[in-house]
mmCIF file of the N, C-alpha and C atoms, coordinates in Angstrom:
data_MODEL
# 
_entry.id   MODEL 
# 
loop_
_atom_site.group_PDB 
_atom_site.id 
_atom_site.type_symbol 
_atom_site.label_atom_id 
_atom_site.label_alt_id 
_atom_site.label_comp_id 
_atom_site.label_asym_id 
_atom_site.label_entity_id 
_atom_site.label_seq_id 
_atom_site.pdbx_PDB_ins_code 
_atom_site.Cartn_x 
_atom_site.Cartn_y 
_atom_site.Cartn_z 
_atom_site.occupancy 
_atom_site.B_iso_or_equiv 
_atom_site.pdbx_formal_charge 
_atom_site.auth_seq_id 
_atom_site.auth_comp_id 
_atom_site.auth_asym_id 
_atom_site.auth_atom_id 
_atom_site.pdbx_PDB_model_num 
ATOM 1   N N  . MET A 1 1  ? 8.824  26.094 8.841  1.00 0.00 ? 1  MET A N  1 
ATOM 2   C CA . MET A 1 1  ? 9.457  25.709 8.745  1.00 0.00 ? 1  MET A CA 1 
ATOM 3   C C  . MET A 1 1  ? 9.173  24.255 9.697  1.00 0.00 ? 1  MET A C  1 
ATOM 4   N N  . ILE A 1 2  ? 7.633  24.079 9.842  1.00 0.00 ? 2  ILE A N  1 
ATOM 5   C CA . ILE A 1 2  ? 7.468  22.855 10.732 1.00 0.00 ? 2  ILE A CA 1 
ATOM 6   C C  . ILE A 1 2  ? 7.357  21.573 9.155  1.00 0.00 ? 2  ILE A C  1 
ATOM 7   N N  . LEU A 1 3  ? 6.993  22.300 8.088  1.00 0.00 ? 3  LEU A N  1 
ATOM 8   C CA . LEU A 1 3  ? 6.228  21.650 7.532  1.00 0.00 ? 3  LEU A CA 1 
ATOM 9   C C  . LEU A 1 3  ? 7.617  20.918 6.364  1.00 0.00 ? 3  LEU A C  1 
ATOM 10  N N  . PRO A 1 4  ? 9.003  21.360 6.164  1.00 0.00 ? 4  PRO A N  1 
ATOM 11  C CA . PRO A 1 4  ? 9.732  20.758 5.483  1.00 0.00 ? 4  PRO A CA 1 
ATOM 12  C C  . PRO A 1 4  ? 10.163 19.064 6.668  1.00 0.00 ? 4  PRO A C  1 
ATOM 13  N N  . LEU A 1 5  ? 10.797 19.996 7.963  1.00 0.00 ? 5  LEU A N  1 
ATOM 14  C CA . LEU A 1 5  ? 11.118 18.694 9.167  1.00 0.00 ? 5  LEU A CA 1 
ATOM 15  C C  . LEU A 1 5  ? 9.746  18.084 9.036  1.00 0.00 ? 5  LEU A C  1 
ATOM 16  N N  . THR A 1 6  ? 8.293  18.322 9.030  1.00 0.00 ? 6  THR A N  1 
ATOM 17  C CA . THR A 1 6  ? 7.244  16.782 9.230  1.00 0.00 ? 6  THR A CA 1 
ATOM 18  C C  . THR A 1 6  ? 7.487  15.729 7.925  1.00 0.00 ? 6  THR A C  1 
ATOM 19  N N  . GLY A 1 7  ? 7.604  16.911 6.927  1.00 0.00 ? 7  GLY A N  1 
ATOM 20  C CA . GLY A 1 7  ? 7.711  15.874 5.753  1.00 0.00 ? 7  GLY A CA 1 
ATOM 21  C C  . GLY A 1 7  ? 8.959  15.202 6.097  1.00 0.00 ? 7  GLY A C  1 
ATOM 22  N N  . LEU A 1 8  ? 10.167 15.247 6.455  1.00 0.00 ? 8  LEU A N  1 
ATOM 23  C CA . LEU A 1 8  ? 11.375 14.452 6.257  1.00 0.00 ? 8  LEU A CA 1 
ATOM 24  C C  . LEU A 1 8  ? 11.297 13.487 7.766  1.00 0.00 ? 8  LEU A C  1 
ATOM 25  N N  . VAL A 1 9  ? 10.235 13.797 8.926  1.00 0.00 ? 9  VAL A N  1 
ATOM 26  C CA . VAL A 1 9  ? 10.142 12.616 9.339  1.00 0.00 ? 9  VAL A CA 1 
ATOM 27  C C  . VAL A 1 9  ? 8.523  11.634 8.905  1.00 0.00 ? 9  VAL A C  1 
ATOM 28  N N  . ILE A 1 10 ? 7.762  12.406 8.574  1.00 0.00 ? 10 ILE A N  1 
ATOM 29  C CA . ILE A 1 10 ? 7.338  10.995 8.020  1.00 0.00 ? 10 ILE A CA 1 
ATOM 30  C C  . ILE A 1 10 ? 8.095  9.949  6.348  1.00 0.00 ? 10 ILE A C  1 
ATOM 31  N N  . GLY A 1 11 ? 8.492  10.804 6.014  1.00 0.00 ? 11 GLY A N  1 
ATOM 32  C CA . GLY A 1 11 ? 9.072  10.133 4.742  1.00 0.00 ? 11 GLY A CA 1 
ATOM 33  C C  . GLY A 1 11 ? 10.745 9.572  5.196  1.00 0.00 ? 11 GLY A C  1 
ATOM 34  N N  . ALA A 1 12 ? 11.204 9.495  6.373  1.00 0.00 ? 12 ALA A N  1 
ATOM 35  C CA . ALA A 1 12 ? 11.744 8.739  6.475  1.00 0.00 ? 12 ALA A CA 1 
ATOM 36  C C  . ALA A 1 12 ? 11.459 7.526  7.638  1.00 0.00 ? 12 ALA A C  1 
ATOM 37  N N  . ILE A 1 13 ? 9.936  7.756  8.324  1.00 0.00 ? 13 ILE A N  1 
ATOM 38  C CA . ILE A 1 13 ? 9.433  6.415  8.851  1.00 0.00 ? 13 ILE A CA 1 
ATOM 39  C C  . ILE A 1 13 ? 8.252  5.522  7.994  1.00 0.00 ? 13 ILE A C  1 
ATOM 40  N N  . LEU A 1 14 ? 8.333  5.939  6.563  1.00 0.00 ? 14 LEU A N  1 
ATOM 41  C CA . LEU A 1 14 ? 7.774  5.310  5.840  1.00 0.00 ? 14 LEU A CA 1 
ATOM 42  C C  . LEU A 1 14 ? 8.859  4.153  4.304  1.00 0.00 ? 14 LEU A C  1 
ATOM 43  N N  . GLY A 1 15 ? 9.757  5.701  4.423  1.00 0.00 ? 15 GLY A N  1 
ATOM 44  C CA . GLY A 1 15 ? 11.135 4.762  4.155  1.00 0.00 ? 15 GLY A CA 1 
ATOM 45  C C  . GLY A 1 15 ? 11.064 3.805  4.809  1.00 0.00 ? 15 GLY A C  1 
ATOM 46  N N  . ALA A 1 16 ? 11.749 3.421  5.712  1.00 0.00 ? 16 ALA A N  1 
ATOM 47  C CA . ALA A 1 16 ? 12.123 2.658  6.885  1.00 0.00 ? 16 ALA A CA 1 
ATOM 48  C C  . ALA A 1 16 ? 11.167 1.531  7.124  1.00 0.00 ? 16 ALA A C  1 
ATOM 49  N N  . TRP A 1 17 ? 9.827  2.099  6.356  1.00 0.00 ? 17 TRP A N  1 
ATOM 50  C CA . TRP A 1 17 ? 8.940  0.729  6.900  1.00 0.00 ? 17 TRP A CA 1 
ATOM 51  C C  . TRP A 1 17 ? 8.674  0.056  6.024  1.00 0.00 ? 17 TRP A C  1 
ATOM 52  N N  . ARG A 1 18 ? 8.487  0.765  4.354  1.00 0.00 ? 18 ARG A N  1 
ATOM 53  C CA . ARG A 1 18 ? 8.455  0.313  3.466  1.00 0.00 ? 18 ARG A CA 1 
ATOM 54  C C  . ARG A 1 18 ? 9.961  -1.177 2.644  1.00 0.00 ? 18 ARG A C  1 
ATOM 55  N N  . ALA A 1 19 ? 11.170 -0.319 3.981  1.00 0.00 ? 19 ALA A N  1 
ATOM 56  C CA . ALA A 1 19 ? 12.625 -1.236 3.202  1.00 0.00 ? 19 ALA A CA 1 
ATOM 57  C C  . ALA A 1 19 ? 11.703 -2.689 4.378  1.00 0.00 ? 19 ALA A C  1 
ATOM 58  N N  . ARG A 1 20 ? 11.305 -2.132 5.923  1.00 0.00 ? 20 ARG A N  1 
ATOM 59  C CA . ARG A 1 20 ? 11.434 -3.772 5.716  1.00 0.00 ? 20 ARG A CA 1 
ATOM 60  C C  . ARG A 1 20 ? 10.281 -4.697 5.560  1.00 0.00 ? 20 ARG A C  1 
ATOM 61  N N  . ARG A 1 21 ? 9.358  -4.080 5.162  1.00 0.00 ? 21 ARG A N  1 
ATOM 62  C CA . ARG A 1 21 ? 8.068  -4.352 4.280  1.00 0.00 ? 21 ARG A CA 1 
ATOM 63  C C  . ARG A 1 21 ? 8.468  -5.619 3.268  1.00 0.00 ? 21 ARG A C  1 
ATOM 64  N N  . HIS A 1 22 ? 10.071 -4.946 2.209  1.00 0.00 ? 22 HIS A N  1 
ATOM 65  C CA . HIS A 1 22 ? 10.093 -5.922 1.420  1.00 0.00 ? 22 HIS A CA 1 
ATOM 66  C C  . HIS A 1 22 ? 11.395 -6.688 2.278  1.00 0.00 ? 22 HIS A C  1 
ATOM 67  N N  . GLY A 1 23 ? 11.633 -6.517 2.659  1.00 0.00 ? 23 GLY A N  1 
ATOM 68  C CA . GLY A 1 23 ? 12.805 -7.570 3.886  1.00 0.00 ? 23 GLY A CA 1 
ATOM 69  C C  . GLY A 1 23 ? 13.683 -7.266 4.221  1.00 0.00 ? 23 GLY A C  1 
ATOM 70  N N  . GLY A 1 24 ? 14.244 -5.944 3.756  1.00 0.00 ? 24 GLY A N  1 
ATOM 71  C CA . GLY A 1 24 ? 15.546 -5.275 4.038  1.00 0.00 ? 24 GLY A CA 1 
ATOM 72  C C  . GLY A 1 24 ? 15.987 -4.894 5.535  1.00 0.00 ? 24 GLY A C  1 
ATOM 73  N N  . GLY A 1 25 ? 17.371 -5.431 5.559  1.00 0.00 ? 25 GLY A N  1 
ATOM 74  C CA . GLY A 1 25 ? 18.366 -5.303 6.578  1.00 0.00 ? 25 GLY A CA 1 
ATOM 75  C C  . GLY A 1 25 ? 17.840 -3.356 7.098  1.00 0.00 ? 25 GLY A C  1 
ATOM 76  N N  . ALA A 1 26 ? 19.338 -3.401 8.522  1.00 0.00 ? 26 ALA A N  1 
ATOM 77  C CA . ALA A 1 26 ? 19.618 -2.158 9.243  1.00 0.00 ? 26 ALA A CA 1 
ATOM 78  C C  . ALA A 1 26 ? 19.963 -1.276 8.096  1.00 0.00 ? 26 ALA A C  1 
ATOM 79  N N  . ALA A 1 27 ? 20.753 -1.642 7.187  1.00 0.00 ? 27 ALA A N  1 
ATOM 80  C CA . ALA A 1 27 ? 21.138 -0.085 6.122  1.00 0.00 ? 27 ALA A CA 1 
ATOM 81  C C  . ALA A 1 27 ? 20.504 0.008  5.394  1.00 0.00 ? 27 ALA A C  1 
ATOM 82  N N  . ASP A 1 28 ? 19.430 -1.177 4.828  1.00 0.00 ? 28 ASP A N  1 
ATOM 83  C CA . ASP A 1 28 ? 18.121 -0.886 3.916  1.00 0.00 ? 28 ASP A CA 1 
ATOM 84  C C  . ASP A 1 28 ? 17.318 -0.047 4.493  1.00 0.00 ? 28 ASP A C  1 
ATOM 85  N N  . MET A 1 29 ? 16.673 -0.304 5.457  1.00 0.00 ? 29 MET A N  1 
ATOM 86  C CA . MET A 1 29 ? 15.925 0.733  6.185  1.00 0.00 ? 29 MET A CA 1 
ATOM 87  C C  . MET A 1 29 ? 16.207 2.152  6.318  1.00 0.00 ? 29 MET A C  1 
ATOM 88  N N  . ALA A 1 30 ? 17.970 2.767  7.082  1.00 0.00 ? 30 ALA A N  1 
ATOM 89  C CA . ALA A 1 30 ? 18.309 3.617  6.700  1.00 0.00 ? 30 ALA A CA 1 
ATOM 90  C C  . ALA A 1 30 ? 18.764 4.060  5.557  1.00 0.00 ? 30 ALA A C  1 
ATOM 91  N N  . GLN A 1 31 ? 18.841 3.725  4.230  1.00 0.00 ? 31 GLN A N  1 
ATOM 92  C CA . GLN A 1 31 ? 19.225 3.904  2.839  1.00 0.00 ? 31 GLN A CA 1 
ATOM 93  C C  . GLN A 1 31 ? 17.621 4.684  2.649  1.00 0.00 ? 31 GLN A C  1 
ATOM 94  N N  . TRP A 1 32 ? 16.735 3.243  2.793  1.00 0.00 ? 32 TRP A N  1 
ATOM 95  C CA . TRP A 1 32 ? 15.063 4.144  2.033  1.00 0.00 ? 32 TRP A CA 1 
ATOM 96  C C  . TRP A 1 32 ? 14.409 5.260  2.568  1.00 0.00 ? 32 TRP A C  1 
ATOM 97  N N  . GLY A 1 33 ? 15.001 5.480  4.078  1.00 0.00 ? 33 GLY A N  1 
ATOM 98  C CA . GLY A 1 33 ? 14.252 6.135  5.026  1.00 0.00 ? 33 GLY A CA 1 
ATOM 99  C C  . GLY A 1 33 ? 14.647 7.876  4.355  1.00 0.00 ? 33 GLY A C  1 
ATOM 100 N N  . ALA A 1 34 ? 16.745 7.097  4.503  1.00 0.00 ? 34 ALA A N  1 
ATOM 101 C CA . ALA A 1 34 ? 17.254 8.979  4.151  1.00 0.00 ? 34 ALA A CA 1 
ATOM 102 C C  . ALA A 1 34 ? 16.356 9.265  2.522  1.00 0.00 ? 34 ALA A C  1 
ATOM 103 N N  . ALA A 1 35 ? 16.138 8.157  2.362  1.00 0.00 ? 35 ALA A N  1 
ATOM 104 C CA . ALA A 1 35 ? 15.809 8.683  0.378  1.00 0.00 ? 35 ALA A CA 1 
ATOM 105 C C  . ALA A 1 35 ? 14.397 9.143  0.779  1.00 0.00 ? 35 ALA A C  1 
ATOM 106 N N  . HIS A 1 36 ? 13.762 8.849  1.177  1.00 0.00 ? 36 HIS A N  1 
ATOM 107 C CA . HIS A 1 36 ? 12.434 8.978  1.383  1.00 0.00 ? 36 HIS A CA 1 
ATOM 108 C C  . HIS A 1 36 ? 11.562 10.409 1.857  1.00 0.00 ? 36 HIS A C  1 
ATOM 109 N N  . GLY A 1 37 ? 12.756 10.401 2.722  1.00 0.00 ? 37 GLY A N  1 
ATOM 110 C CA . GLY A 1 37 ? 12.569 11.683 4.111  1.00 0.00 ? 37 GLY A CA 1 
ATOM 111 C C  . GLY A 1 37 ? 13.154 12.974 3.192  1.00 0.00 ? 37 GLY A C  1 
ATOM 112 N N  . VAL A 1 38 ? 14.200 13.084 2.301  1.00 0.00 ? 38 VAL A N  1 
ATOM 113 C CA . VAL A 1 38 ? 14.521 13.957 0.968  1.00 0.00 ? 38 VAL A CA 1 
ATOM 114 C C  . VAL A 1 38 ? 13.725 14.374 0.728  1.00 0.00 ? 38 VAL A C  1 
ATOM 115 N N  . ALA A 1 39 ? 12.990 13.552 -0.182 1.00 0.00 ? 39 ALA A N  1 
ATOM 116 C CA . ALA A 1 39 ? 11.997 13.740 -1.267 1.00 0.00 ? 39 ALA A CA 1 
ATOM 117 C C  . ALA A 1 39 ? 10.720 14.017 -0.283 1.00 0.00 ? 39 ALA A C  1 
ATOM 118 N N  . LEU A 1 40 ? 10.424 13.401 0.798  1.00 0.00 ? 40 LEU A N  1 
ATOM 119 C CA . LEU A 1 40 ? 8.940  15.060 1.310  1.00 0.00 ? 40 LEU A CA 1 
ATOM 120 C C  . LEU A 1 40 ? 9.290  15.656 2.028  1.00 0.00 ? 40 LEU A C  1 
ATOM 121 N N  . GLY A 1 41 ? 10.116 15.726 2.477  1.00 0.00 ? 41 GLY A N  1 
ATOM 122 C CA . GLY A 1 41 ? 11.353 17.417 3.056  1.00 0.00 ? 41 GLY A CA 1 
ATOM 123 C C  . GLY A 1 41 ? 11.055 18.226 1.570  1.00 0.00 ? 41 GLY A C  1 
ATOM 124 N N  . VAL A 1 42 ? 11.267 18.039 0.824  1.00 0.00 ? 42 VAL A N  1 
ATOM 125 C CA . VAL A 1 42 ? 11.906 18.983 -0.519 1.00 0.00 ? 42 VAL A CA 1 
ATOM 126 C C  . VAL A 1 42 ? 10.257 19.212 -0.710 1.00 0.00 ? 42 VAL A C  1 
ATOM 127 N N  . VAL A 1 43 ? 9.400  18.154 -0.548 1.00 0.00 ? 43 VAL A N  1 
ATOM 128 C CA . VAL A 1 43 ? 8.153  18.167 -1.151 1.00 0.00 ? 43 VAL A CA 1 
ATOM 129 C C  . VAL A 1 43 ? 7.288  19.511 0.334  1.00 0.00 ? 43 VAL A C  1 
ATOM 130 N N  . GLY A 1 44 ? 7.588  19.037 1.184  1.00 0.00 ? 44 GLY A N  1 
ATOM 131 C CA . GLY A 1 44 ? 7.018  20.273 2.402  1.00 0.00 ? 44 GLY A CA 1 
ATOM 132 C C  . GLY A 1 44 ? 7.638  21.621 2.709  1.00 0.00 ? 44 GLY A C  1 
ATOM 133 N N  . LEU A 1 45 ? 9.429  21.517 1.630  1.00 0.00 ? 45 LEU A N  1 
ATOM 134 C CA . LEU A 1 45 ? 9.949  23.144 1.614  1.00 0.00 ? 45 LEU A CA 1 
ATOM 135 C C  . LEU A 1 45 ? 9.144  24.066 0.377  1.00 0.00 ? 45 LEU A C  1 
ATOM 136 N N  . PHE A 1 46 ? 8.563  23.213 -0.103 1.00 0.00 ? 46 PHE A N  1 
ATOM 137 C CA . PHE A 1 46 ? 7.301  23.376 -1.729 1.00 0.00 ? 46 PHE A CA 1 
ATOM 138 C C  . PHE A 1 46 ? 6.402  24.164 -0.946 1.00 0.00 ? 46 PHE A C  1 
ATOM 139 N N  . VAL A 1 47 ? 6.064  23.657 -0.401 1.00 0.00 ? 47 VAL A N  1 
ATOM 140 C CA . VAL A 1 47 ? 4.848  23.266 -0.420 1.00 0.00 ? 47 VAL A CA 1 
ATOM 141 C C  . VAL A 1 47 ? 4.800  24.587 0.892  1.00 0.00 ? 47 VAL A C  1 
ATOM 142 N N  . LEU A 1 48 ? 5.572  24.968 1.146  1.00 0.00 ? 48 LEU A N  1 
ATOM 143 C CA . LEU A 1 48 ? 6.253  26.190 2.681  1.00 0.00 ? 48 LEU A CA 1 
ATOM 144 C C  . LEU A 1 48 ? 6.241  27.456 2.044  1.00 0.00 ? 48 LEU A C  1 
ATOM 145 N N  . LEU A 1 49 ? 6.993  27.132 0.622  1.00 0.00 ? 49 LEU A N  1 
ATOM 146 C CA . LEU A 1 49 ? 6.905  28.171 -0.039 1.00 0.00 ? 49 LEU A CA 1 
ATOM 147 C C  . LEU A 1 49 ? 6.030  29.345 -0.381 1.00 0.00 ? 49 LEU A C  1 
ATOM 148 N N  . LEU A 1 50 ? 5.258  27.946 -1.578 1.00 0.00 ? 50 LEU A N  1 
ATOM 149 C CA . LEU A 1 50 ? 3.967  28.493 -1.504 1.00 0.00 ? 50 LEU A CA 1 
ATOM 150 C C  . LEU A 1 50 ? 2.983  29.282 -0.965 1.00 0.00 ? 50 LEU A C  1 
ATOM 151 N N  . LEU A 1 51 ? 2.944  28.516 -0.223 1.00 0.00 ? 51 LEU A N  1 
ATOM 152 C CA . LEU A 1 51 ? 1.978  29.219 1.112  1.00 0.00 ? 51 LEU A CA 1 
ATOM 153 C C  . LEU A 1 51 ? 2.213  30.653 1.644  1.00 0.00 ? 51 LEU A C  1 
ATOM 154 N N  . SER A 1 52 ? 3.365  30.903 2.196  1.00 0.00 ? 52 SER A N  1 
ATOM 155 C CA . SER A 1 52 ? 4.174  31.782 2.099  1.00 0.00 ? 52 SER A CA 1 
ATOM 156 C C  . SER A 1 52 ? 4.222  33.614 1.339  1.00 0.00 ? 52 SER A C  1 
ATOM 157 N N  . ARG A 1 53 ? 4.380  32.599 -0.418 1.00 0.00 ? 53 ARG A N  1 
ATOM 158 C CA . ARG A 1 53 ? 3.902  33.437 -1.745 1.00 0.00 ? 53 ARG A CA 1 
ATOM 159 C C  . ARG A 1 53 ? 2.238  33.659 -1.183 1.00 0.00 ? 53 ARG A C  1 
ATOM 160 N N  . LEU A 1 54 ? 1.632  33.020 -0.949 1.00 0.00 ? 54 LEU A N  1 
ATOM 161 C CA . LEU A 1 54 ? 0.078  33.525 -1.096 1.00 0.00 ? 54 LEU A CA 1 
ATOM 162 C C  . LEU A 1 54 ? -0.488 34.204 0.179  1.00 0.00 ? 54 LEU A C  1 
ATOM 163 N N  . ALA A 1 55 ? 0.087  34.274 1.049  1.00 0.00 ? 55 ALA A N  1 
ATOM 164 C CA . ALA A 1 55 ? 0.059  34.862 2.314  1.00 0.00 ? 55 ALA A CA 1 
ATOM 165 C C  . ALA A 1 55 ? 0.382  36.699 2.208  1.00 0.00 ? 55 ALA A C  1 
ATOM 166 N N  . GLY A 1 56 ? 1.198  36.248 1.576  1.00 0.00 ? 56 GLY A N  1 
ATOM 167 C CA . GLY A 1 56 ? 1.941  37.758 0.981  1.00 0.00 ? 56 GLY A CA 1 
ATOM 168 C C  . GLY A 1 56 ? 2.980  37.817 1.997  1.00 0.00 ? 56 GLY A C  1 
# 
């Protein structure tokens, strides 16, 4: 269960950083952080499912 949460946190940080780099305000950083967090959280979930299926 740690992979999706890790992906969520890393995605949120990455999204906020990218928005700030492009000159966005607080609302932009929140929106980009949420979008990236959800995307990487889903990727982490699929990796977790794949690893659990391979482990048996």
